[in-house]
C-alpha positions as CSV (number, residue, x, y, z in Angstrom):
1,M,0.0,0.0,0.0
2,Q,1.2,3.5,-0.9
3,C,1.6,6.4,1.5
4,F,2.5,9.1,-1.1
5,R,1.9,9.0,-4.9
6,L,3.7,11.6,-7.0
7,D,2.4,12.2,-10.5
8,D,4.7,14.4,-12.7
9,V,5.4,16.7,-9.7
10,T,7.4,19.9,-10.2
11,L,8.3,22.0,-7.1
12,G,10.0,25.3,-6.9
13,Y,9.9,28.9,-5.8
14,D,8.5,32.0,-7.5
15,G,7.7,30.0,-10.5
16,H,11.2,28.6,-10.9
17,P,11.5,24.8,-10.7
18,A,13.9,23.4,-8.1
19,V,13.0,19.7,-8.6
20,H,10.9,18.5,-11.5
21,H,8.8,15.8,-13.1
22,L,8.9,13.4,-10.2
23,N,6.9,10.2,-10.6
24,G,6.9,7.5,-7.9
25,D,5.4,6.0,-4.8
26,V,6.4,5.9,-1.1
27,G,5.1,2.8,0.6
28,S,3.1,2.9,3.8
29,G,5.3,1.9,6.7
30,S,8.5,2.3,4.6
31,L,11.8,3.8,5.7
32,T,13.2,6.0,2.8
33,A,16.2,8.2,2.5
34,V,16.3,11.2,0.2
35,I,19.9,12.0,-0.9
36,G,21.7,14.0,-3.5
37,P,24.2,16.9,-3.9
38,N,23.6,20.2,-2.1
39,G,20.8,22.1,-3.7
40,S,19.4,19.1,-5.5
41,G,15.9,19.6,-4.3
42,K,15.8,17.3,-1.2
43,S,14.4,19.8,1.3
44,T,12.1,21.1,-1.4
45,L,10.7,17.6,-1.9
46,L,9.9,17.3,1.8
47,K,8.2,20.7,1.9
48,G,6.0,19.5,-1.0
49,L,5.2,16.2,0.8
50,V,4.3,18.0,4.1
51,G,2.1,20.5,2.2
52,A,4.2,23.6,2.9
53,L,5.0,24.0,-0.8
54,K,2.3,23.7,-3.5
55,P,3.4,21.9,-6.7
56,L,4.1,24.1,-9.8
57,G,2.9,21.2,-11.7
58,G,1.6,17.6,-11.2
59,H,0.0,16.2,-8.1
60,I,1.0,14.7,-4.8
61,E,-1.6,12.3,-3.4
62,R,-1.6,11.4,0.3
63,V,-3.1,7.9,0.6
64,G,-5.3,7.2,3.6
65,F,-4.1,10.1,5.8
66,Q,-4.3,13.8,6.1
67,T,-1.7,16.6,6.6
68,H,-2.3,16.6,10.3
69,D,-1.0,13.0,10.4
70,I,2.5,14.2,9.4
71,A,5.3,15.1,11.8
72,Y,7.9,17.3,10.2
73,L,11.3,17.9,11.6
74,P,13.0,20.9,9.8
75,Q,16.7,21.5,9.6
76,A,18.1,22.7,12.9
77,S,19.3,25.9,11.1
78,D,15.6,26.8,10.6
79,I,15.1,27.1,14.4
80,D,15.4,30.5,15.9
81,R,17.5,29.8,18.9
82,S,17.5,33.4,20.1
83,F,13.8,33.1,20.9
84,P,13.4,33.0,24.8
85,A,12.1,29.4,25.1
86,T,12.9,26.4,27.2
87,V,13.3,22.8,26.1
88,E,9.8,22.1,27.5
89,D,8.4,25.0,25.4
90,L,10.0,23.5,22.2
91,V,9.0,19.9,22.9
92,R,5.4,20.6,24.0
93,L,4.7,22.0,20.5
94,G,4.3,18.3,19.6
95,L,1.0,18.4,21.5
96,W,-0.5,21.4,19.9
97,R,-2.8,19.5,17.5
98,R,-4.3,17.7,20.4
99,R,-4.3,20.5,23.0
100,G,-4.0,23.8,21.0
101,L,-1.1,26.2,21.3
102,F,-2.2,27.9,24.5
103,A,-3.7,25.0,26.5
104,G,-2.0,24.1,29.8
105,L,-0.4,20.7,30.2
106,T,-2.5,18.0,31.9
107,R,-0.7,15.6,34.3
108,A,-0.8,13.0,31.6
109,D,0.7,15.4,29.1
110,G,3.5,16.2,31.6
111,E,4.3,12.5,32.0
112,E,4.3,12.0,28.3
113,L,6.7,14.9,27.8
114,A,9.0,13.5,30.5
115,T,8.9,10.1,28.8
116,A,9.8,11.7,25.4
117,L,12.7,13.6,27.0
118,D,14.0,10.5,28.7
119,A,13.8,8.6,25.4
120,V,16.1,11.1,23.7
121,G,18.5,11.3,26.7
122,L,17.4,14.8,27.9
123,S,16.0,14.0,31.3
124,G,16.8,17.0,33.5
125,F,16.9,19.4,30.5
126,R,13.2,20.4,30.8
127,D,13.9,24.0,32.0
128,R,17.0,24.6,30.0
129,P,16.9,27.6,27.5
130,I,17.2,26.3,24.0
131,D,20.0,28.8,23.3
132,S,22.1,27.0,25.8
133,L,21.9,23.6,24.0
134,S,24.6,22.1,21.9
135,G,23.7,21.1,18.3
136,G,23.2,17.5,19.3
137,Q,21.1,18.4,22.3
138,L,18.8,20.6,20.2
139,Q,18.4,17.8,17.7
140,R,17.4,15.4,20.5
141,A,14.8,17.9,21.7
142,L,13.4,18.1,18.2
143,F,13.1,14.3,18.1
144,A,11.3,14.5,21.4
145,R,8.8,16.9,19.9
146,V,8.2,14.4,17.0
147,L,7.7,11.6,19.6
148,L,4.9,13.7,21.2
149,Q,3.2,14.2,17.8
150,D,2.7,10.4,17.6
151,A,2.2,10.8,13.8
152,R,1.8,8.1,11.2
153,V,4.1,9.8,8.8
154,I,7.4,11.3,9.8
155,L,9.5,13.6,7.6
156,L,13.1,14.5,8.8
157,D,15.2,17.1,7.1
158,E,18.9,16.5,7.7
159,P,18.3,15.1,11.2
160,F,21.9,14.1,11.7
161,A,23.7,17.1,10.3
162,A,26.6,18.5,12.5
163,I,26.0,16.2,15.5
164,D,28.3,13.7,17.1
165,S,28.3,9.9,16.3
166,R,26.8,8.9,19.7
167,T,23.8,11.2,19.1
168,I,23.4,9.9,15.6
169,A,23.4,6.3,16.9
170,D,20.8,7.1,19.6
171,L,18.5,8.9,17.1
172,I,18.9,6.2,14.5
173,D,17.5,3.8,17.2
174,L,14.5,6.0,17.4
175,V,14.1,6.0,13.6
176,R,14.3,2.2,13.6
177,R,11.7,2.1,16.4
178,W,9.3,4.2,14.3
179,H,9.9,1.8,11.4
180,K,9.1,-1.2,13.5
181,E,5.9,0.5,14.6
182,A,4.9,0.6,10.9
183,R,5.2,4.4,10.6
184,T,6.3,5.9,7.3
185,V,9.7,7.6,7.7
186,I,11.3,9.8,5.0
187,A,14.7,11.4,5.9
188,V,16.9,13.8,3.9
189,L,20.5,12.6,4.5
190,H,24.0,13.1,3.2
191,D,25.9,10.0,4.6
192,I,25.6,7.4,2.0
193,E,27.0,4.6,4.2
194,L,24.5,5.4,6.9
195,V,21.8,5.1,4.2
196,R,23.1,1.8,3.1
197,R,23.1,0.4,6.6
198,H,19.7,1.6,7.8
199,F,17.4,2.7,5.0
200,P,15.9,0.0,2.7
201,H,14.6,2.5,0.2
202,T,16.2,5.6,-1.4
203,I,15.3,8.5,-3.6
204,L,18.4,9.9,-5.3
205,L,17.8,13.5,-6.6
206,N,19.5,16.0,-8.7
207,R,16.7,18.3,-9.8
208,K,15.0,15.1,-10.9
209,A,14.8,11.6,-9.7
210,V,18.1,9.9,-10.8
211,A,17.0,6.7,-9.1
212,W,14.0,5.7,-6.9
213,G,13.6,2.3,-5.3
214,R,15.6,-0.2,-3.2
215,T,18.7,1.3,-1.8
216,E,21.1,-1.3,-3.3
217,D,19.7,-0.4,-6.7
218,A,19.4,3.4,-6.3
219,L,23.0,3.8,-5.0
220,R,24.7,2.0,-7.8
221,P,28.0,3.8,-8.9
222,E,26.5,4.9,-12.2
223,N,23.6,6.5,-10.5
224,L,25.8,8.3,-8.0
225,L,28.0,9.6,-10.9
226,T,24.9,10.9,-12.7
227,A,23.7,12.7,-9.6
228,R,27.1,14.5,-9.1
229,R,27.2,15.8,-12.7
230,V,24.8,18.7,-12.2
231,N,26.6,21.5,-10.4
232,E,23.6,23.8,-9.8
233,A,20.2,22.4,-9.1
234,W,18.2,25.6,-8.9
235,D,18.7,28.7,-10.8
236,M,16.5,31.8,-10.5
237,N,16.7,32.1,-14.3
238,A,15.9,28.5,-14.9
239,E,13.3,27.9,-17.7
240,W,10.3,25.7,-17.3
241,C,11.3,22.1,-18.0
242,E,9.4,19.8,-20.2
243,P,8.8,16.1,-19.4
244,V,11.2,13.7,-21.0
245,T,9.4,11.4,-23.4
246,P,10.4,7.8,-23.0
């Protein structure tokens, strides 16, 4: 069964395509990596899947779930760490769909939040300001927020960027747990060996889908070489691209 179906999807900004003519399915309960050179459209694809970016062309179908069933973890660089907030403030945002933005925590909510912090190794960090966290600690807090969302579909944008190997190992364990729970997980990644070890399916991008399928097939040397050949994936002056006729 599919989770997402993409039919000739082109995504971009201000009318300029960043990634184009994508056709493919993401299976329900699958664990999928999205990889490619910098600027190849990986984050753009996730924004399209979550509904934050409307396709310039084509259609993204969500099969059997709604947008509110998606948990989205953005790049850590998108988080304003100067905002006066604590770890609890950040993590409890995972409850907003159930409780609203301004509702107080119930006792059960507080216990659930504490469990999530413990699961990511942040017990005792509840009252810490987010601007005092290391990069790895912030990423753990963002994973705790995803845990609270309890979503069927989880989208992770560069979840392991600029963090230490121990944190990566701990967070990979969470990703594997979600996969065992039959949740659909799609993650933008750069580490090819990590993808080979842990992600059964891969979408290899460079403005288009160079390969889409089982990881051992998608990451063949010839596909990786093709993906590296395009130096600039998105150009403000890029013309509209036409589909390639088989």
